[in-house]
C-alpha positions in Angstrom: 108.4 -42.6 -120.4 111.4 -41.4 -122.3 113.4 -38.5 -121.1 117.0 -37.1 -121.2 119.1 -36.6 -118.1 122.4 -34.7 -118.8 122.0 -35.7 -122.5 121.6 -39.4 -121.7 118.4 -41.0 -122.9 116.5 -42.8 -120.2 113.3 -44.9 -120.3 111.4 -45.4 -117.1 107.9 -46.4 -116.0 105.3 -43.6 -115.5 105.3 -42.2 -112.0 109.1 -42.5 -111.6 110.7 -39.5 -109.9 113.4 -37.6 -111.7 116.0 -38.6 -109.2 115.3 -42.3 -109.6 115.4 -41.9 -113.4 118.9 -40.2 -113.0 120.0 -43.1 -110.8 119.0 -45.6 -113.4 121.2 -43.7 -115.9 124.1 -43.9 -113.4 123.9 -40.2 -112.5 124.1 -39.4 -108.8 122.2 -36.4 -107.5 123.1 -35.3 -103.9 120.4 -35.4 -101.3 119.9 -36.0 -97.6 116.1 -36.4 -97.1 115.5 -38.9 -99.9 115.5 -42.6 -99.0 114.4 -45.3 -101.4 111.9 -47.0 -98.9 110.2 -43.7 -97.8 107.8 -41.3 -99.5 109.5 -38.3 -101.2 109.8 -35.3 -99.0 111.9 -32.6 -100.8 113.0 -31.0 -97.6 116.8 -30.7 -97.9 116.7 -29.0 -101.3 120.0 -30.4 -102.3 118.6 -32.5 -105.1 117.4 -29.5 -107.1 117.7 -29.8 -110.9 116.9 -27.7 -114.0 114.1 -29.0 -116.3 113.2 -27.4 -119.6 109.8 -25.7 -119.5 109.7 -25.6 -115.7 110.5 -22.4 -113.8 113.0 -22.4 -111.0 114.8 -25.4 -109.6 112.4 -28.2 -108.8 113.5 -31.0 -106.4 114.2 -34.1 -108.3 113.0 -36.5 -105.5 109.4 -35.1 -105.7 109.1 -34.3 -109.4 107.7 -37.2 -111.5 109.0 -37.7 -115.1 107.0 -36.8 -118.2 107.4 -37.8 -121.8 110.2 -35.9 -123.5 111.5 -34.2 -120.4 115.0 -32.7 -120.5 116.8 -32.6 -117.2 120.1 -31.1 -116.2 121.7 -32.0 -112.9 125.1 -30.4 -113.0 125.2 -26.8 -114.1 127.1 -23.8 -112.7 123.9 -22.4 -111.2 123.0 -25.7 -109.6 126.4 -26.2 -108.1 126.4 -22.7 -106.6 122.9 -23.1 -105.3 123.6 -26.4 -103.6 126.8 -25.1 -101.9 124.8 -22.2 -100.4 122.0 -24.4 -99.2 124.5 -26.9 -97.7 126.4 -24.1 -96.1 123.2 -22.8 -94.4 122.4 -26.4 -93.2 125.9 -26.7 -91.7 125.6 -23.4 -89.9 123.5 -25.4 -87.3 125.6 -28.5 -87.4 129.0 -29.3 -85.8 131.0 -29.2 -89.1 134.5 -28.2 -88.2 135.9 -31.4 -89.6 134.0 -31.3 -92.9 136.2 -28.4 -94.2 139.3 -28.8 -92.0 142.6 -29.0 -93.9 143.7 -31.8 -91.5 140.5 -33.8 -92.0 141.2 -37.5 -91.3 144.7 -36.8 -89.8 143.8 -36.3 -86.2 143.5 -39.8 -84.9 146.2 -39.2 -82.2 143.7 -37.0 -80.3 140.5 -38.6 -81.4 140.1 -41.0 -78.4 140.6 -38.2 -75.9 138.1 -35.9 -77.6 135.4 -38.6 -77.5 135.1 -37.8 -73.8 133.6 -34.4 -74.7 129.9 -34.6 -73.9 128.9 -33.0 -77.3 130.0 -34.0 -80.8 132.2 -31.1 -82.1 132.9 -32.6 -85.5 133.1 -35.7 -87.6 136.1 -37.2 -85.8 134.1 -37.2 -82.6 130.8 -38.4 -84.1 129.6 -42.0 -83.8 128.8 -42.1 -87.5 132.2 -40.9 -88.8 133.0 -42.4 -92.2 129.4 -43.7 -92.4 127.7 -40.3 -92.5 125.7 -39.2 -95.6 126.4 -35.6 -94.7 130.1 -36.2 -95.3 129.3 -37.8 -98.6 127.1 -34.8 -99.6 129.9 -32.3 -98.8 132.3 -34.2 -101.1 129.8 -34.5 -103.9 128.8 -30.8 -103.8 132.5 -29.7 -103.4 132.0 -27.5 -100.3 135.4 -26.4 -99.0 134.5 -23.6 -96.6 131.6 -22.6 -94.3 131.6 -18.8 -93.9 128.3 -18.5 -92.0 128.5 -18.2 -88.2 127.4 -21.2 -86.2 123.8 -20.8 -84.9 121.6 -22.7 -82.5 121.9 -23.6 -78.8 123.7 -26.6 -77.4 121.0 -29.2 -76.7 121.2 -32.1 -74.3 121.6 -35.6 -75.7 118.5 -37.7 -74.9 119.1 -41.3 -73.8 116.5 -43.9 -74.7 116.5 -47.7 -74.5 119.0 -49.0 -77.2 119.9 -45.6 -78.8 120.8 -42.0 -78.1 119.3 -39.0 -79.7 121.6 -36.0 -80.3 119.5 -33.0 -81.4 122.7 -31.1 -82.1 123.5 -33.5 -85.0 119.9 -33.5 -86.4 119.5 -31.8 -89.9 115.6 -32.0 -89.8 115.5 -34.2 -92.9 112.3 -35.9 -91.5 113.4 -39.4 -92.5 112.9 -40.8 -89.0 109.3 -39.3 -88.9 108.4 -40.9 -92.2 109.9 -44.3 -91.2 107.9 -44.3 -88.0 104.7 -43.4 -89.9 105.4 -46.2 -92.4 105.5 -48.6 -89.5 102.0 -47.4 -88.6 103.1 -45.8 -85.3 103.7 -42.1 -85.8 105.3 -41.7 -82.4 107.6 -38.8 -83.4 107.0 -35.6 -85.4 108.5 -32.1 -85.9 108.2 -29.9 -82.8 108.6 -26.2 -82.2 109.7 -23.7 -84.9 112.7 -21.6 -85.9 116.0 -22.2 -84.1 114.1 -24.4 -81.6 112.7 -26.7 -84.3 113.5 -30.3 -83.7 112.0 -33.8 -83.7 110.3 -35.3 -80.6 107.3 -37.0 -79.1 104.0 -35.4 -78.0 104.5 -33.4 -74.9 108.2 -34.4 -75.0 107.4 -37.7 -73.3 110.1 -40.5 -73.2 109.8 -42.9 -76.1 108.9 -45.8 -73.8 105.9 -43.8 -72.7 104.8 -42.8 -76.2 104.0 -46.1 -77.9 107.4 -46.6 -79.4 108.2 -50.3 -80.2 112.0 -49.6 -80.6 112.1 -51.3 -84.0 115.1 -49.1 -84.9 113.6 -48.0 -88.3 114.4 -44.4 -87.3 118.0 -45.2 -86.5 118.5 -47.1 -89.8 117.4 -44.2 -92.0 119.1 -41.4 -90.1 121.7 -39.9 -92.4 123.9 -38.4 -89.6 124.8 -39.4 -86.1 121.7 -37.8 -84.6 120.4 -41.3 -83.9 123.0 -43.8 -82.8 122.6 -47.1 -81.2 124.6 -47.4 -78.0 125.7 -51.0 -78.5 127.8 -50.2 -81.5 128.1 -46.5 -81.1 131.9 -46.3 -81.1 132.5 -49.6 -82.8 133.8 -47.9 -85.9 133.6 -49.0 -89.5 132.8 -52.7 -90.2 135.2 -54.9 -92.1 132.5 -57.2 -93.4 128.8 -57.5 -93.7 127.4 -61.1 -93.3 123.8 -61.6 -94.5 122.0 -64.3 -92.4 118.6 -65.1 -90.9 117.2 -63.6 -87.7 117.3 -66.3 -84.9 114.0 -65.3 -83.2 110.5 -65.8 -84.7 109.3 -67.5 -87.8 109.0 -64.3 -89.8 112.6 -65.2 -90.8 113.8 -61.7 -91.5 117.0 -61.3 -93.3 119.6 -59.4 -91.3 123.2 -58.1 -91.9 125.8 -58.6 -89.2 128.5 -55.9 -89.3 131.7 -57.4 -88.0 135.3 -56.4 -87.4 138.2 -58.3 -85.8 135.9 -61.3 -84.9 133.3 -59.1 -83.1 129.8 -58.2 -84.0 129.5 -54.4 -84.2 125.9 -53.8 -85.3 122.9 -55.4 -87.0 121.3 -54.0 -90.1 118.0 -55.0 -91.9 118.4 -56.6 -95.3 115.2 -56.1 -97.2 113.3 -56.8 -94.0 111.4 -54.7 -91.4 113.0 -55.8 -88.2 111.4 -55.7 -84.7 113.2 -54.7 -81.5 114.5 -58.2 -80.9 116.0 -58.7 -84.3 117.5 -55.1 -84.4 118.8 -54.7 -80.9 118.3 -58.1 -79.2 121.3 -60.0 -80.6 123.7 -58.9 -77.8 123.1 -62.3 -76.2 125.7 -63.7 -78.6 128.5 -62.4 -76.4 126.8 -62.3 -73.0 127.4 -64.8 -70.2 128.2 -67.7 -72.5 129.4 -71.2 -71.4 132.8 -71.7 -73.0 133.8 -75.2 -71.8 131.9 -78.4 -70.9 130.6 -78.5 -67.3 130.2 -81.7 -65.2 128.6 -82.1 -61.9 130.9 -83.2 -59.1 129.9 -83.2 -55.4 126.8 -81.3 -56.3 128.6 -78.5 -58.3 129.1 -78.0 -62.0 132.8 -77.7 -62.8 134.7 -77.2 -66.0 136.2 -80.2 -67.7 137.7 -81.1 -71.1 135.6 -82.1 -74.1 136.9 -85.6 -74.2 136.2 -86.3 -70.6 132.7 -84.8 -70.9 131.9 -86.7 -74.1 133.1 -90.1 -72.8 131.2 -89.6 -69.6 127.9 -88.8 -71.4 128.4 -91.7 -73.9 128.9 -94.1 -71.0 126.0 -92.9 -68.9 123.4 -92.6 -71.7 124.1 -96.1 -72.9 122.3 -97.3 -69.7 119.1 -95.6 -70.7 118.4 -96.6 -74.3 114.8 -97.2 -75.3 111.7 -95.8 -73.5 113.7 -94.5 -70.5 115.2 -91.7 -72.6 113.9 -88.7 -74.5 115.6 -85.8 -76.3 113.9 -82.4 -76.1 114.8 -79.6 -78.5 113.1 -76.7 -80.2 112.8 -74.9 -83.5 115.7 -72.5 -82.8 118.1 -75.1 -84.1 119.2 -75.4 -87.7 117.8 -78.1 -89.9 121.2 -79.9 -89.7 121.2 -79.9 -85.9 117.5 -81.0 -85.8 118.2 -83.8 -88.3 121.1 -85.1 -86.2 119.2 -84.8 -83.0 116.5 -87.0 -84.4 119.1 -89.4 -85.9 120.9 -89.6 -82.5 117.7 -90.3 -80.6 116.7 -92.9 -83.1 119.9 -94.8 -83.9 122.1 -94.2 -80.8 119.3 -94.2 -78.1 116.5 -96.1 -79.9 114.1 -93.5 -78.6 112.4 -90.2 -79.6 113.4 -86.6 -80.2 110.6 -84.1 -79.6 109.9 -80.4 -79.7 106.9 -78.2 -78.8 106.9 -76.3 -82.1 103.9 -76.2 -84.4 103.6 -74.5 -87.8 102.1 -74.6 -91.2 104.7 -75.9 -93.7 103.5 -74.5 -97.0 102.8 -70.9 -96.5 103.4 -67.8 -94.3 100.8 -65.0 -93.9 102.9 -62.7 -96.1 102.3 -64.9 -99.1 98.5 -65.0 -98.7 95.8 -63.2 -100.6 92.1 -62.8 -100.1 90.1 -62.4 -96.9 91.9 -63.3 -93.6 90.9 -63.6 -90.0 93.6 -63.4 -87.3 93.5 -64.8 -83.7 96.5 -64.4 -81.3 98.7 -61.5 -80.4 101.2 -61.5 -83.3 102.6 -58.2 -82.2 104.2 -60.0 -79.3 105.3 -63.2 -81.0 105.8 -62.3 -84.7 106.1 -58.5 -85.0 107.2 -58.5 -88.7 104.2 -60.6 -89.7 101.9 -58.4 -87.7 103.2 -55.3 -89.4 102.4 -56.8 -92.8 99.0 -58.0 -91.7 98.1 -54.4 -90.6 98.3 -53.3 -94.3 95.9 -56.1 -95.3 93.1 -55.0 -93.0 92.1 -58.5 -91.8 89.3 -59.5 -89.5 90.8 -59.7 -86.0 89.6 -61.7 -82.9 91.2 -60.4 -79.8 90.5 -59.4 -76.2 92.2 -56.0 -76.3 92.4 -53.2 -78.8 95.8 -54.1 -80.2 97.3 -52.0 -83.1 96.3 -54.8 -85.5 92.8 -54.8 -84.1 92.6 -51.0 -84.5 93.7 -51.4 -88.2 91.3 -54.3 -88.9 88.4 -54.2 -91.2 86.4 -55.9 -88.4 87.5 -56.2 -84.8 85.5 -59.0 -83.0 86.2 -58.3 -79.3 86.1 -61.6 -77.4 85.8 -62.0 -73.7 89.1 -63.0 -72.0 89.8 -66.7 -72.6 86.9 -67.1 -75.0 88.5 -66.4 -78.4 87.6 -70.0 -79.4 83.9 -69.3 -78.8 84.1 -66.4 -81.2 85.6 -68.7 -83.9 83.0 -71.4 -83.1 80.2 -68.7 -83.6 81.6 -67.7 -87.0 81.7 -71.4 -88.1 78.1 -71.9 -86.8 76.9 -68.9 -88.8 78.0 -70.5 -92.0 76.1 -73.6 -91.0 72.9 -71.7 -90.5 73.3 -71.4 -86.7 74.3 -67.7 -86.2 74.2 -66.6 -82.5 75.7 -63.8 -80.5 79.0 -64.2 -78.7 79.8 -61.9 -75.8 78.9 -58.4 -76.9 79.1 -59.2 -80.6 75.6 -59.6 -82.0 74.5 -62.5 -84.2 73.8 -60.4 -87.3 77.4 -59.0 -87.2 78.8 -62.4 -86.8 76.8 -63.7 -89.8 78.0 -60.7 -91.9 81.6 -61.3 -91.0 81.4 -65.0 -91.6 80.2 -64.5 -95.1 83.1 -62.1 -95.8 85.5 -64.9 -94.9 84.3 -67.4 -97.5 87.3 -69.0 -99.2 89.8 -67.1 -97.0 92.5 -68.0 -94.5 92.4 -68.5 -90.7 95.6 -67.4 -89.1 96.4 -68.6 -85.6 99.3 -67.2 -83.7 101.7 -69.4 -81.6 100.3 -68.0 -78.4 96.9 -69.7 -79.1 95.8 -72.5 -76.9 94.8 -75.9 -78.2 91.1 -74.9 -77.9 91.6 -71.9 -80.1 93.7 -73.9 -82.6 90.9 -76.5 -82.8 88.3 -73.8 -83.3 90.5 -72.2 -86.0 90.7 -75.5 -87.8 86.9 -76.0 -87.7 86.4 -72.4 -89.0 88.8 -73.0 -91.9 86.7 -76.1 -92.9 83.5 -74.0 -92.6 84.7 -71.2 -94.9 86.2 -73.8 -97.4 89.6 -72.0 -96.9 92.9 -72.8 -95.4 94.5 -72.8 -92.0 97.8 -71.1 -91.3 99.5 -71.8 -88.0 102.2 -69.2 -87.4 105.3 -70.8 -85.9 106.9 -69.4 -82.8 110.6 -70.1 -83.5 112.9 -69.3 -86.4 112.9 -72.9 -87.6 109.5 -74.1 -86.3 108.7 -75.3 -89.9 111.9 -77.4 -89.9 111.0 -79.0 -86.6 107.4 -79.8 -87.7 108.6 -81.1 -91.1 110.9 -83.5 -89.3 108.1 -84.7 -87.0 109.4 -83.4 -83.7 105.9 -82.2 -82.6 104.2 -85.6 -83.1 105.1 -87.2 -79.8 105.8 -84.2 -77.6 102.9 -84.7 -75.3 103.8 -88.3 -74.7 107.4 -87.4 -73.9 106.3 -84.7 -71.5 103.9 -87.1 -69.7 106.8 -89.6 -69.4 109.0 -86.9 -67.9 106.4 -85.7 -65.4 105.4 -89.2 -64.3 109.0 -90.3 -63.7 109.1 -92.9 -66.5 112.3 -91.4 -67.9 115.7 -92.1 -66.4 117.6 -89.7 -68.6 116.9 -86.8 -70.8 118.9 -84.6 -73.3 117.9 -80.9 -73.6 119.2 -79.3 -76.8 118.5 -75.6 -77.3 115.6 -75.4 -74.9 115.1 -74.2 -71.4 111.8 -75.6 -70.1 112.4 -74.7 -66.5 112.3 -71.0 -67.2 109.0 -71.2 -69.1 107.5 -73.7 -66.6 109.3 -73.7 -63.2 107.2 -76.7 -62.0 109.3 -78.9 -64.4 112.4 -78.4 -62.2 111.2 -81.2 -59.8 110.7 -83.7 -62.6 114.1 -82.9 -64.1 115.7 -83.2 -60.7 114.4 -86.7 -60.3 116.2 -87.9 -63.5 119.2 -90.2 -63.0 121.1 -88.3 -65.8 120.4 -85.0 -67.5 122.4 -83.5 -70.4 121.9 -79.9 -71.4 123.3 -78.4 -74.6 123.0 -74.6 -74.7 124.7 -71.2 -75.0 124.1 -70.3 -71.3 124.0 -71.8 -67.9 120.2 -71.7 -67.9 117.8 -72.6 -65.2 117.6 -76.1 -66.8 121.3 -76.3 -67.2 121.9 -75.7 -63.5 120.1 -79.1 -62.9 122.2 -81.0 -65.4 124.7 -83.7 -64.9 126.7 -82.4 -67.9 126.4 -79.2 -69.9 127.8 -78.9 -73.4 128.5 -75.3 -74.7 126.9 -74.8 -78.1 127.5 -72.2 -80.8 125.1 -69.3 -81.4 123.3 -68.6 -84.7 126.1 -66.1 -85.6 128.8 -68.8 -85.3 127.4 -71.6 -87.5 126.6 -72.3 -91.1 123.3 -74.1 -91.8 119.7 -73.7 -93.0 116.2 -73.0 -91.7 113.1 -74.1 -93.5 111.0 -71.4 -95.1 107.5 -71.8 -96.4 106.9 -74.3 -99.2 110.3 -75.9 -98.6 112.3 -72.8 -99.3 115.7 -72.9 -97.8 116.9 -70.0 -95.7 120.7 -69.7 -95.2 122.4 -69.2 -91.8 126.0 -68.0 -92.3 128.8 -67.9 -89.7 130.0 -64.4 -89.0 131.9 -64.8 -85.8 134.5 -67.3 -84.4 132.6 -70.0 -82.3 132.6 -69.8 -78.5 131.3 -73.3 -78.3 130.7 -76.1 -80.8 127.9 -76.3 -83.3 125.0 -78.4 -82.2 125.3 -80.8 -85.1 128.9 -81.4 -84.4 128.4 -82.3 -80.7 125.6 -84.7 -81.6 127.7 -86.3 -84.3 130.7 -86.8 -82.0 128.5 -88.2 -79.3 126.9 -90.6 -81.7 130.3 -91.9 -82.8 131.5 -92.4 -79.2 128.3 -94.4 -78.5 129.2 -96.7 -81.4 126.3 -95.7 -83.7 127.0 -95.8 -87.4 126.5 -93.0 -89.9 127.8 -90.1 -87.7 130.9 -89.3 -89.7 130.7 -85.8 -91.2 133.4 -83.5 -92.3 131.3 -80.4 -92.2 127.7 -79.2 -92.0 127.3 -79.4 -95.8 127.6 -83.2 -95.6 124.8 -83.2 -93.0 122.7 -81.0 -95.3 123.2 -83.3 -98.3 122.3 -86.4 -96.3 119.3 -84.7 -94.8 118.0 -83.6 -98.2 118.5 -87.1 -99.6 116.6 -88.8 -96.8 113.8 -86.4 -96.0 111.0 -86.2 -98.5 111.4 -82.8 -100.1 107.8 -82.6 -101.0 106.1 -80.8 -98.1 102.4 -81.4 -97.7 100.0 -78.6 -97.0 98.6 -78.5 -93.5 94.9 -78.7 -94.3 92.2 -77.9 -91.8 91.6 -80.7 -89.4 95.1 -82.2 -89.7 96.7 -80.5 -86.7 99.1 -82.6 -84.8 98.7 -81.3 -81.3 101.7 -80.6 -79.2 102.5 -78.6 -76.1 102.2 -79.1 -72.4 99.4 -81.1 -70.9 97.6 -77.9 -69.9 98.7 -76.2 -73.1 99.4 -72.9 -71.5 101.9 -70.8 -73.4 104.5 -68.9 -71.4 103.9 -65.3 -70.7 105.4 -63.2 -73.5 105.7 -59.6 -74.5 107.2 -57.8 -77.5 110.4 -57.3 -75.5 110.7 -60.9 -74.2 110.8 -63.8 -76.6 109.6 -67.3 -75.6 110.9 -68.1 -72.2 113.1 -65.1 -72.2 116.3 -67.1 -72.2 118.0 -65.0 -74.8 116.2 -61.7 -74.5 116.9 -61.6 -70.7 120.6 -61.2 -71.6 119.9 -57.8 -73.2 119.5 -55.3 -70.5 117.2 -52.8 -72.3 114.9 -55.6 -73.4 114.6 -56.7 -69.8 113.9 -53.1 -68.7 111.1 -52.6 -71.3 109.6 -56.0 -70.5 109.5 -55.1 -66.8 108.0 -51.8 -67.6 105.3 -53.6 -69.6 105.7 -51.2 -72.6 103.4 -52.3 -75.5 
């Protein structure tokens, strides 16, 4: 489509809105309800334009282009109209600072005025200097608001993670559309006239209305009406560091806003974050171990790095071979995992293991064709579950989850019998269709035929029986198996072979065959308290972690590690794709790879001299076969505990809860059992 915008020729695809066409031509049109990721709304009326052949002033965000269209965005009539519309909008908004002659020159009283319970103007608003309303006032050139202030003072609503100030709401509807796009629709417009606002059905608290606290509403709010409490008064960031979320294997890209060595806020970067990735990173600065700890007279006391390193090197040298095992997890970077394996092999002549399992070549978001999902991905991998909802897969589950309610077919299994449902589907394709629970044979046969050549997706909460049945079904439909990893770098742990001998190492630990163990980035006692007895029987236990965890309290020595926000490194994405982890904060501990390299040197092992993490990366890429093989049906390397029972998990508590328990609102919602 060819058109002219302010006498500039523009060519855009059919269906493009006028405002987007102007943006491509470098012409900015003011607006407050428009947001690139949301459906056009046309509610604020600030993006009005003039178009030849069209009466009145259509909104540019809702008007599609047509061939030969002539658009004007900056005429005298439009400027006057926009000023009047904006003035009416501001008559119900605290706006004294927007047109004040001393705007930006009142910092000496700003701190005191923050104690006022209601925002009176920009200087006292949590989004000052980041507010789109301020930007709109400057673009439109409004210098005075002559209309009297209208509307009653409304009480600020406190919810987990963020506050809702209805006095700052401009009713743009962005938050409503963002919630609807997530498939929830928890909030909507309520009441009319001066009482109009945004809220939940029957004005229930968000935690009782089905909200998942993903923060999508906060991210799109143009004013300070929705403000997260953690960084509410943190101010304007100095830097934005793009890195990878440290939770599940969805590997969402996030932006860490930092200033003066502190993390202010988290922002999504071309990702749809869940509550953990958006609000659950406060653990970075909570209750961290800062110095090495060594057990003396039954108590852990702080010591220097040299003393701790020398002591560990001396003690571990007595347990080389089969009397030692290193346990880790897929929360570590590839560099740390590589050195953990190298340390266990060269320095200790033993094994490094992890409970992670994952397909290496693909993630669900890259798949096409029919799919069947088993496992509650809303709890373990929310971003993946959100994408799957739009694909309408077949779902096998016990309860009517949001994914099940959006499925093309929901096969309701009896509790603990999801594997039988998968076995019935495989049997149907082999001419042995039979009912399973309340699902009749003819329906199972019909669904099985739908899945031919498709993909079987198993969540990380699935037991070994379910995974085995999923593998068999993938063979029956001549399709592929996709095991969704639990941790951010489960693929890296599996690619390096950490899962292969995990069962044997756990048996050795439980039977008392081990004399020493090294726990790096894992807290098995929190997930399985019964392991405390086995760990207490060890002659020597080293724990390397951010916190003084339940496992660390049993340790002989504790090394303080650096968090994901304090290290450079990589995670493994699908198909060998490398995902970057970038340091945004000064370290409170030492990087995992650095501790392992130093310990390897002190134990006399060769090949542990590295100047930085990049040297580790280069060596790892040179030594590890870069060609990842596809995990085909039937090739599952089983891992996990002997009884293979995954720890209890909810959307608000990840894995064992070691990190999420450091975030108070996550703990509150987990205890409240909000879904």
